[in-house]
C-alpha positions, 0 to 999 in steps of 0.5 A: 151757231157754234163750230163743231170740231171733228176728231179723226180716228185712225187705225193702226195697221202695222207697227214698224221697228226703226233701228238706229245704230250708235257707238255701242251697237257693235260691241262684242260681249266677251264676259259678264264684265263687258255686259255690265259695263254696257248696261251701266252706260245705258242705265247706270244712273237712272233713279228708278229700276230699269230692266234692259235687254241686249240682243246679240247676234251669232258673234255676240255683237250687240244688235240692239239695247231695249229698255224693256221696263221702267219701274218704281224706286225698288221694283221692275215687273217684267213680262217674258213676252216683252223680253222675247219681243225685242229678241225676235224683232231684232233677229237675235240669237241670244240675249243678255238681260240686266237691271239697275239698283237705284239704291246701289244696294243689291240686297235691298229686298221688297217687303 
């Protein structure tokens, strides 16, 4: 007689976001150059396009950095729902979005 293995099915009732703080967690964005430097630290050397959302508090301090979408070599399709989900879950008052160009050519147009 063959032994039967039963799989347990579990229902997800709630999803909780766990936030861990890093060195960059309390950097203040005072200019586009500072925002670009923070984005570069997270996605500057990626080989695919990555869409990043930085969630800010009322003092323009970075509360969270969320990799919203990882795309292909030359495209990243992002839905606004995912962008604002990160901001809402992290009690953000504003956001900064960024993405990289793996080819290092921002004029590379998808045809």
